[in-house]
C-alpha positions in Angstrom: 0.0 0.0 -0.4 3.2 2.0 0.8 4.4 1.9 -2.7 1.0 2.1 -4.2 0.6 5.7 -2.4 4.0 6.6 -3.6 3.4 6.0 -7.1 0.0 7.8 -7.1 1.6 10.7 -5.5 4.4 10.9 -8.1 1.7 10.8 -10.7 0.2 14.0 -9.7 3.1 15.5 -11.8 4.2 14.7 -15.4 7.4 13.1 -15.7 8.6 15.9 -18.0 7.4 18.3 -15.1 9.5 16.5 -12.7 12.5 16.2 -14.6 12.4 20.1 -15.1 11.9 20.6 -11.5 15.0 18.8 -10.7 17.4 21.5 -12.0 15.9 24.2 -10.0 16.0 21.8 -6.7 19.4 20.7 -7.2 20.6 24.5 -7.7 19.2 25.8 -4.5 21.0 22.7 -2.5 24.0 23.1 -4.1 23.9 26.8 -3.5 23.1 26.0 0.4 25.9 23.7 0.3 28.4 26.5 -1.0 27.6 29.0 1.8 27.6 26.3 4.2 24.0 26.2 5.2 23.9 22.6 7.1 19.9 22.7 7.2 18.7 23.9 3.6 15.1 22.5 4.2 12.8 24.1 4.6 14.0 26.9 2.9 14.1 30.1 4.8 13.4 33.5 3.6 16.9 34.7 3.7 18.4 31.6 2.1 15.7 31.8 -0.7 16.3 35.7 -1.5 20.1 34.9 -1.7 19.8 31.9 -3.8 17.6 33.9 -6.1 20.1 36.8 -6.5 22.8 34.5 -7.2 20.8 33.1 -10.0 20.1 36.7 -11.3 24.0 37.4 -10.9 24.4 34.5 -13.4 22.0 36.2 -16.1 19.6 33.5 -15.9 16.2 34.9 -17.2 13.4 35.8 -15.1 11.1 33.3 -16.3 13.6 30.4 -15.4 14.5 31.8 -12.0 10.8 31.7 -11.1 10.3 28.2 -12.3 13.2 27.5 -10.0 11.4 28.9 -7.4 8.2 26.6 -7.9 10.7 23.8 -8.2 11.7 24.3 -4.9 8.1 25.0 -3.4 7.2 21.4 -5.2 10.2 19.8 -3.5 8.7 21.0 0.0 5.3 19.5 -1.0 7.0 16.1 -2.0 8.7 16.2 1.5 5.5 17.4 3.4 7.5 20.6 4.8 6.1 23.8 5.2 7.0 26.4 2.6 7.4 29.7 2.1 8.2 30.3 -1.7 4.9 31.3 -2.8 3.8 33.4 -0.1 6.6 35.4 1.9 6.8 38.8 1.2 10.1 39.4 0.9 10.7 36.7 -1.5 8.1 38.0 -3.6 9.9 41.6 -3.3 13.0 39.9 -4.7 11.0 38.2 -7.6 9.3 41.4 -8.4 13.1 43.3 -8.2 14.6 40.7 -10.6 11.7 41.1 -12.9 11.8 45.0 -13.1 15.7 45.0 -13.3 15.7 42.9 -16.2 12.7 44.6 -17.9 11.9 43.3 -21.4 14.5 40.6 -21.0 12.8 39.2 -18.0 9.8 38.3 -20.8 9.6 35.1 -22.7 10.7 35.8 -26.3 7.8 35.9 -28.5 7.1 32.9 -31.0 5.8 33.7 -34.7 2.4 32.5 -35.2 2.6 30.0 -37.9 -0.4 30.8 -39.9 -1.8 29.6 -43.5 0.0 32.9 -45.3 3.3 31.8 -43.6 3.0 28.0 -44.9 2.2 29.2 -48.3 5.3 31.5 -48.1 7.3 28.4 -47.1 5.8 26.0 -49.6 7.9 26.8 -52.6 11.0 25.7 -50.6 9.6 22.0 -50.2 10.1 19.5 -52.7 6.7 17.5 -52.4 8.8 14.7 -54.2 10.6 14.0 -51.3 8.9 12.0 -48.5 9.9 14.2 -45.8 9.0 17.3 -47.4 5.5 16.0 -48.0 5.2 14.9 -44.2 6.4 18.4 -42.8 4.3 20.2 -45.5 1.1 18.1 -44.2 2.2 18.2 -40.3 2.5 22.1 -40.6 -1.1 22.7 -42.1 -2.6 20.3 -39.7 -0.8 21.7 -36.7 -2.1 25.1 -37.8 -5.5 24.8 -38.6 -6.2 22.0 -35.9 -4.4 24.4 -33.4 -2.3 21.6 -32.1 0.6 21.8 -29.7 4.1 20.6 -30.7 3.6 17.6 -27.9 0.4 16.7 -29.3 1.3 16.3 -33.1 5.0 15.1 -32.7 6.9 13.0 -30.2 9.7 13.9 -27.7 11.7 11.1 -28.3 11.4 8.9 -31.5 13.3 5.8 -30.0 10.8 6.2 -27.1 7.6 7.8 -28.6 4.8 8.8 -25.8 1.5 10.3 -26.6 2.0 8.8 -30.3 -0.5 9.9 -32.9 -1.1 7.0 -35.1 -3.2 6.4 -38.4 -5.8 4.9 -36.3 -6.8 8.1 -34.8 -7.3 9.8 -38.0 -10.9 9.3 -39.5 -12.3 10.5 -42.8 -15.8 12.0 -41.9 -16.5 13.8 -45.2 -15.8 13.3 -48.9 -17.5 16.2 -50.1 -15.9 18.6 -49.1 -12.7 16.5 -47.5 -12.7 16.5 -43.9 -11.3 14.5 -41.3 -11.3 14.1 -37.5 -8.3 13.6 -35.3 -8.4 11.6 -31.9 -5.6 13.5 -29.8 -5.1 10.6 -26.9 -3.7 12.6 -24.7 -2.1 16.2 -23.9 -0.5 18.2 -21.1 -4.0 19.9 -20.4 -5.6 16.3 -20.3 -4.8 15.1 -17.0 -7.1 12.4 -17.0 -6.2 11.1 -20.4 -9.8 11.2 -21.7 -8.7 12.4 -25.3 -10.0 15.2 -27.5 -11.5 15.0 -31.2 -10.4 18.2 -33.2 -11.4 18.8 -36.8 -9.3 18.9 -39.8 -10.6 20.5 -42.8 -9.9 23.3 -45.3 -8.5 22.6 -49.0 -4.7 23.2 -48.2 -4.9 21.2 -45.3 -6.6 18.0 -46.7 -4.9 18.1 -50.0 -1.4 18.5 -48.4 -2.6 15.3 -46.0 -4.0 13.2 -48.5 -1.0 13.8 -50.9 1.5 12.6 -47.9 -1.1 9.5 -47.1 -1.3 8.4 -50.4 2.3 8.3 -51.3 3.6 6.7 -48.0 5.8 3.9 -48.7 5.7 1.3 -47.3 2.0 0.9 -47.2 1.7 2.2 -43.4 -0.8 -0.1 -40.7 -3.3 1.5 -38.6 -1.0 1.5 -35.6 1.9 3.4 -37.6 2.5 6.7 -36.8 0.5 9.7 -38.2 3.5 11.3 -39.0 6.4 9.4 -40.0 9.9 10.2 -41.5 11.2 8.2 -44.5 12.8 5.7 -42.3 9.4 5.1 -40.6 10.4 6.9 -37.2 8.0 9.1 -35.6 8.4 12.9 -36.2 9.6 14.6 -33.1 8.0 17.9 -32.3 11.5 19.3 -32.2 11.6 18.4 -36.0 8.6 20.1 -36.9 9.7 23.2 -35.0 13.3 23.3 -36.4 12.6 23.0 -39.6 9.7 25.1 -39.7 11.8 28.0 -38.2 14.7 27.1 -40.7 12.1 27.5 -43.9 10.7 30.6 -42.4 14.3 32.3 -42.3 15.1 31.3 -45.7 12.0 32.4 -47.1 12.5 35.9 -45.6 9.4 36.1 -43.4 9.4 39.0 -41.0 10.7 37.8 -37.9 9.9 40.8 -35.9 6.9 41.1 -33.7 4.9 44.4 -34.7 3.3 44.9 -31.6 6.5 44.8 -29.3 9.2 44.9 -31.9 10.9 42.1 -30.4 12.2 39.2 -32.7 10.6 36.0 -32.5 12.8 33.1 -31.1 10.6 30.4 -32.1 7.2 29.5 -34.0 4.0 28.6 -32.6 1.1 26.6 -35.0 -1.6 27.4 -32.3 -1.3 31.1 -32.4 -1.1 30.7 -36.0 -4.5 29.2 -36.2 -6.1 31.3 -33.7 -5.0 34.3 -35.4 -6.1 33.2 -39.0 -9.7 32.5 -37.5 -9.6 35.9 -35.4 -8.7 37.9 -39.1 -11.4 35.9 -40.9 -13.8 37.3 -38.5 -14.8 34.1 -37.0 -16.7 34.5 -33.6 -14.8 34.0 -30.5 -16.8 31.1 -29.2 -16.1 29.3 -32.3 -12.3 29.8 -31.9 -12.4 28.7 -28.4 -14.2 25.6 -29.3 -12.1 24.6 -32.0 -8.6 25.4 -30.0 -10.2 23.2 -27.0 -9.6 26.1 -24.5 -11.7 26.1 -21.6 -11.4 29.9 -20.2 -10.5 33.1 -22.1 -7.0 32.6 -22.2 -7.3 31.9 -26.0 -7.2 35.4 -26.5 -3.4 35.4 -25.7 -3.1 33.5 -29.0 -4.3 36.0 -31.1 -1.7 37.9 -32.6 -2.3 40.7 -35.1 0.0 40.8 -37.9 1.6 43.9 -39.6 -0.8 43.4 -42.6 -3.9 43.3 -40.6 -2.8 46.2 -38.3 -2.1 48.5 -41.5 -5.7 47.4 -43.1 -7.6 48.8 -40.1 -6.7 52.6 -41.8 -7.2 51.7 -45.3 -10.7 53.1 -45.3 -9.8 56.4 -43.2 
């Protein structure tokens, strides 16, 4: 029973979350050992503030420092210790100070919304006679129009695929016009692993998907990865993101955020899909349903493009 209780307790956080928390927890314990603190836990306000200051001195970004703080808070929870990490006024002042001093550099770099217009801009750089290019084009369209997270469409490790999308998750629901439904077996917000259903439609998306599926060799089975490289290995989400960013750079797509002036440091298909729907005048409630948002946080994914901002004044 003890082992069962322990396994259930550990299951409260995703393995990736626990792995990322390990760095912050190790950092604090090493810092305390370095300054001679023999009993680092539970963490005191003074030790925590000194540790946070040392992280800032190493030029760590505010978002990383704040994640480290919550990692240490999680360690206290795991050990059943009282924690002041999220409630102590001095710790909060230290966090606010780091954020203020770092200024705009404290913010997470913006990601380029990969909208249909962006995909069309990079398409001429792809050779559809190359299997991996066909797969990449189909994956970009599906990720954008279905507003998928990278971890939902691609695996983290192709050799140990988790949350793997297979062909049996894809169903043809209409032949005129062509449309599919895609069962997402699990996502980071689906803690009960109940799965969710997303719609795949639109001429460009379905054409790219059908071209990829029809030309797959050898013939796949229902348990084959939905998106697979030429060697049959499942596509990783890093492959999708890295190659999309490379194509965007080669196509000379604007990589500067028109709202903040900051340079995009990554790509977001979820943002791209939500932005395209907003610019097309689709009602908010429809965007919220299609993107599987349960709150109004979907508004953060709608990113006005430079062209859309200029069009506002076109009739003035």
